[in-house]
C-alpha positions as CSV (number, residue, x, y, z in Angstrom):
1,M,0.2,51.3,-53.2
2,P,4.2,51.2,-53.6
3,V,4.4,48.3,-56.1
4,L,2.0,50.5,-58.6
5,R,4.2,53.4,-57.6
6,S,7.0,51.7,-59.0
7,A,5.5,50.6,-61.7
8,F,4.3,54.1,-63.0
9,I,7.6,55.7,-62.4
10,A,9.2,52.5,-64.7
11,L,6.3,53.7,-67.4
12,S,7.6,57.1,-67.2
13,H,10.5,56.5,-68.9
14,N,9.3,53.7,-71.3
15,R,10.1,55.1,-75.1
16,T,8.1,53.2,-76.6
17,L,5.0,54.5,-74.6
18,R,6.2,57.5,-74.5
19,N,6.1,58.1,-78.2
20,F,3.0,57.0,-78.7
21,G,1.4,59.0,-75.7
22,E,3.0,62.6,-77.4
23,R,2.0,61.7,-80.9
24,T,-1.9,60.4,-80.4
25,R,-5.0,62.3,-80.4
26,V,-5.8,59.9,-77.2
27,G,-2.6,60.6,-75.3
28,V,-3.0,64.2,-75.8
29,R,-6.6,63.9,-74.4
30,L,-4.9,62.2,-71.2
31,S,-2.9,64.4,-70.5
32,S,-5.1,68.0,-70.5
33,R,-6.3,66.6,-67.2
34,F,-2.8,67.4,-65.6
35,V,-1.1,69.3,-68.6
36,A,-2.8,73.1,-69.7
37,G,-1.7,72.5,-73.3
38,M,1.2,72.6,-75.8
39,E,1.6,75.7,-76.9
40,I,2.5,78.8,-74.9
41,E,-0.3,80.4,-75.2
42,D,-2.3,77.9,-74.1
43,A,-0.7,78.5,-70.5
44,L,-0.9,82.0,-70.4
45,R,-4.3,81.5,-70.9
46,V,-4.8,79.2,-68.1
47,A,-2.9,81.5,-65.9
48,E,-4.9,84.5,-66.8
49,A,-7.9,82.1,-65.6
50,L,-6.6,81.3,-62.6
51,N,-5.3,85.0,-61.8
52,K,-8.9,85.7,-61.9
53,Q,-9.7,83.8,-58.9
54,G,-6.9,84.9,-56.7
55,M,-4.6,82.2,-57.3
56,T,-0.6,83.0,-58.6
57,V,0.9,80.7,-60.9
58,S,4.6,79.4,-61.8
59,L,4.5,78.0,-65.4
60,D,6.8,74.7,-65.9
61,S,8.0,74.1,-70.2
62,L,7.9,70.5,-70.0
63,G,11.0,68.5,-71.3
64,E,14.0,67.2,-69.0
65,S,17.2,66.3,-70.4
66,V,18.6,67.4,-73.7
67,A,21.0,65.8,-76.6
68,S,22.7,69.2,-77.1
69,E,23.6,72.5,-76.0
70,T,21.4,73.9,-79.2
71,E,17.9,72.2,-77.7
72,A,19.1,73.5,-74.2
73,H,19.0,77.0,-75.5
74,T,16.3,76.3,-78.2
75,A,14.6,75.2,-74.5
76,A,15.5,78.7,-72.4
77,E,14.0,80.6,-75.4
78,V,10.6,79.2,-74.2
79,Y,11.4,80.9,-70.7
80,H,12.5,84.0,-71.9
81,R,9.3,84.5,-74.5
82,L,6.9,83.4,-71.3
83,L,9.2,86.1,-69.0
84,D,8.1,88.5,-71.6
85,A,4.6,87.7,-71.6
86,I,4.5,87.7,-67.8
87,A,5.5,90.7,-68.5
88,E,3.7,92.3,-70.8
89,R,0.0,90.9,-69.4
90,K,1.0,92.0,-65.6
91,L,0.4,88.3,-64.8
92,K,0.8,87.5,-61.5
93,A,3.6,84.1,-62.4
94,N,6.7,83.1,-62.0
95,I,8.6,80.1,-63.7
96,S,9.6,76.8,-63.1
97,V,12.6,75.3,-64.8
98,K,14.9,72.1,-65.0
99,L,18.2,72.2,-65.1
100,T,18.5,69.0,-67.4
101,Q,16.1,70.7,-69.7
102,M,19.3,73.7,-69.9
103,G,21.5,71.0,-70.6
104,L,22.7,70.0,-67.3
105,G,23.6,66.6,-68.6
106,L,26.0,67.8,-71.0
107,S,27.8,70.3,-69.3
108,P,26.9,71.6,-65.5
109,D,28.5,75.5,-66.5
110,L,25.8,75.5,-69.6
111,A,23.4,74.5,-67.4
112,E,24.5,77.4,-64.8
113,S,24.9,79.7,-67.8
114,I,21.5,79.6,-69.2
115,A,19.8,79.8,-65.1
116,V,22.0,83.0,-65.2
117,D,20.8,84.7,-67.7
118,L,17.0,83.8,-67.1
119,T,17.3,84.7,-63.7
120,R,18.3,87.9,-64.6
121,H,15.7,88.3,-67.5
122,A,13.2,87.3,-64.9
123,Q,14.5,90.0,-62.1
124,S,14.5,93.3,-64.4
125,T,10.6,92.1,-65.2
126,G,9.9,91.7,-61.3
127,S,9.2,87.9,-61.9
128,F,11.6,85.1,-60.7
129,V,12.8,81.9,-61.4
130,R,12.0,78.4,-59.7
131,I,14.8,75.7,-60.0
132,D,12.9,72.7,-60.0
133,M,14.8,69.5,-58.1
134,E,15.3,66.4,-59.9
135,D,16.5,62.4,-58.9
136,S,18.7,62.7,-55.6
137,S,21.6,61.9,-58.0
138,L,21.5,65.5,-59.3
139,A,20.6,67.1,-55.9
140,Q,24.0,68.1,-55.0
141,V,25.1,70.5,-58.2
142,T,21.5,71.9,-58.3
143,L,21.8,73.2,-55.0
144,D,25.5,74.1,-55.7
145,I,24.0,76.3,-58.9
146,V,21.3,77.5,-56.9
147,R,23.7,78.8,-54.3
148,R,26.2,80.4,-56.7
149,I,23.3,82.9,-58.5
150,N,21.5,83.8,-55.3
151,A,25.1,84.8,-53.9
152,R,25.4,87.3,-57.4
153,S,24.3,90.6,-55.5
154,E,22.1,91.8,-58.5
155,L,20.5,88.1,-58.4
156,R,20.2,87.8,-54.7
157,G,16.6,87.0,-53.9
158,A,15.5,86.1,-58.0
159,V,16.0,82.4,-57.8
160,G,14.5,79.2,-55.6
161,I,14.9,76.1,-55.4
162,V,12.5,73.0,-54.6
163,I,13.5,70.6,-51.7
164,Q,11.9,66.8,-51.5
165,A,10.8,66.0,-47.9
166,Y,11.2,62.3,-49.0
167,L,15.3,62.9,-49.2
168,Y,17.3,62.2,-45.5
169,R,19.3,65.2,-46.8
170,S,16.5,67.9,-46.8
171,Q,16.7,69.1,-43.4
172,A,20.2,70.0,-43.7
173,D,19.5,71.7,-47.1
174,I,17.0,74.0,-46.2
175,E,18.4,75.1,-42.9
176,Q,21.9,76.0,-45.0
177,L,19.3,77.3,-47.7
178,V,17.6,79.7,-45.5
179,A,21.1,80.7,-44.0
180,D,21.7,81.7,-47.8
181,G,18.2,83.7,-48.5
182,I,16.9,81.3,-50.4
183,R,13.2,80.9,-51.1
184,V,12.2,76.9,-51.1
185,R,9.6,75.5,-52.7
186,L,8.9,71.9,-50.5
187,C,7.5,68.9,-51.7
188,K,7.0,64.9,-51.3
189,G,9.2,64.3,-54.2
190,A,8.2,61.9,-57.0
191,Y,11.5,60.2,-57.8
192,N,11.9,56.4,-57.2
193,E,14.7,56.6,-54.7
194,P,16.6,54.2,-52.6
195,A,16.5,53.2,-49.3
196,E,19.8,54.5,-48.9
197,V,18.7,58.7,-49.9
198,A,15.1,58.5,-49.0
199,F,12.7,57.3,-46.5
200,P,10.8,54.3,-47.9
201,H,7.6,54.8,-46.0
202,K,5.3,57.4,-46.8
203,A,4.5,58.1,-42.8
204,D,8.1,59.0,-42.6
205,V,7.9,60.5,-45.4
206,D,5.0,62.4,-44.3
207,D,6.5,63.2,-40.8
208,N,9.4,64.4,-42.3
209,Y,7.6,66.6,-44.6
210,V,5.7,68.5,-41.4
211,R,8.8,69.0,-39.7
212,L,10.2,70.6,-42.5
213,S,7.5,72.5,-43.0
214,C,7.0,74.3,-39.7
215,L,11.0,75.4,-40.1
216,L,10.4,77.2,-43.3
217,L,7.1,79.0,-41.7
218,S,9.8,80.1,-38.9
219,S,12.1,81.5,-41.1
220,P,12.3,84.8,-42.1
221,L,11.3,83.8,-45.9
222,Y,8.6,83.7,-48.4
223,H,8.3,80.2,-48.6
224,G,5.9,77.8,-50.6
225,L,4.4,74.4,-49.1
226,A,3.8,72.1,-52.0
227,T,1.0,69.3,-51.6
228,H,-2.4,68.4,-51.9
229,D,-2.4,66.0,-48.4
230,E,-4.8,68.0,-46.5
231,S,-3.5,66.8,-43.3
232,M,-0.2,68.7,-44.3
233,I,-2.5,71.4,-45.2
234,E,-3.9,71.4,-42.0
235,A,-0.5,70.9,-39.9
236,A,1.4,73.9,-41.2
237,K,-2.2,76.2,-40.8
238,S,-2.2,74.9,-36.5
239,F,1.6,75.5,-36.7
240,A,1.1,79.1,-38.0
241,K,-1.5,80.0,-35.7
242,Q,-0.3,78.6,-33.1
243,H,3.5,80.8,-33.4
244,G,1.2,83.9,-34.8
245,I,2.5,83.6,-38.7
246,E,0.8,85.6,-40.7
247,P,-1.1,84.2,-44.1
248,S,1.0,86.3,-45.6
249,H,3.9,84.9,-44.6
250,F,4.2,82.0,-47.2
251,E,1.8,80.0,-49.8
252,F,0.3,76.9,-50.7
253,Q,1.4,75.1,-54.3
254,M,-0.2,73.1,-56.2
255,L,-0.3,71.3,-59.4
256,F,-2.7,72.1,-62.3
257,G,-5.8,69.5,-62.2
258,V,-5.1,69.0,-59.1
259,R,-7.4,69.4,-56.3
260,R,-9.4,72.2,-57.4
261,D,-12.0,72.3,-54.9
262,L,-9.2,72.0,-51.9
263,Q,-7.2,75.3,-54.2
264,R,-10.4,77.2,-53.6
265,K,-11.3,76.8,-50.4
266,L,-7.5,78.0,-49.4
267,V,-8.2,81.0,-50.8
268,R,-11.4,81.6,-49.7
269,E,-10.2,81.1,-46.4
270,G,-7.4,84.2,-46.9
271,Y,-4.2,82.3,-47.6
272,N,-2.2,82.7,-50.9
273,V,-2.4,79.9,-53.2
274,R,0.0,78.9,-56.7
275,V,-0.8,76.3,-59.2
276,Y,1.6,75.0,-61.5
277,I,1.1,74.9,-64.8
278,P,2.6,72.7,-67.2
279,F,2.0,72.8,-70.9
280,G,3.8,71.6,-73.8
281,R,4.3,68.8,-76.4
282,D,7.1,66.8,-74.1
283,W,4.5,66.2,-71.2
284,Y,4.9,62.1,-71.0
285,P,7.0,61.6,-68.0
286,Y,5.3,64.3,-65.9
287,F,2.4,62.9,-67.0
288,M,3.3,59.3,-65.5
289,R,5.0,60.8,-62.2
290,R,1.6,62.3,-61.3
291,L,0.1,59.3,-61.5
292,A,2.6,57.6,-59.9
293,E,2.1,60.2,-57.1
294,R,-1.0,59.3,-56.3
295,P,-2.7,56.0,-58.1
296,A,-6.4,56.9,-57.5
297,N,-5.7,59.5,-60.8
298,V,-5.6,56.6,-63.2
299,L,-9.6,55.6,-62.4
300,F,-10.5,59.2,-62.4
301,L,-9.2,59.5,-66.0
302,A,-10.6,56.3,-66.6
303,K,-14.4,57.5,-65.7
304,N,-13.7,60.6,-67.2
305,F,-12.3,59.1,-70.6
306,F,-15.2,57.1,-71.2
307,R,-17.9,59.7,-69.9
308,S,-16.9,61.6,-72.6
């Protein structure tokens, strides 16, 4: 499995395969399992359907590093349109944003300025901005930007962040974020990180995920536990019950197209569930990371592709 994971991570950076996948009907068809569609309207239709099933959503316009300030502002405009649509349609939704898509690689100041504008817009419409965590080289600058945004009195509580359980630093980061009053989405992590900064073995990542989940559940803030691993979910449910933590105090988060059965089961049991809905034409890197996280998805996709 580690070999397959590394292979898919490497393929996520392959420009030739990306061009082929994103520009062909076959590629778009394969992506549809994990990507809601190419356009904003596609994502909004899925959001409405999931809301009707008792789930909240987070909308993610796919895309990562941009090459110019103009591209960064163009990417941000998609999110402003999403926030307007969320308010107009009264969706139970927020947005999920990558700082590299907002120009972080060009200028941290540019990315922060755009993120502030998005957070201000979200706050004014009763929504919320989740800043995604990317690879470990960007962890500190991402944390710094989120903490500065949250420190603005008018934006406090309107921005959150993602923390990855496979990084050694994550417990210290969570302790600081909780102290700052910043909501966390905890995931395991989907990048290929060196052993110097991340746990190399799945068992250690799992142990750290449970440890960090308990830390978040014990805090006064509303956090999200992002996992499709039933053992991680059961550990969180057990800890919450043992400590009298109500299901309304936190939420489980899952990806569009992954473990739909489990999503519905948790809703029936009375737990809050948020589904991350990615959409857009720049879907290839995201798609390959989903295969890297769970290579069994390759077999699933093959079966369904040739069956249809």
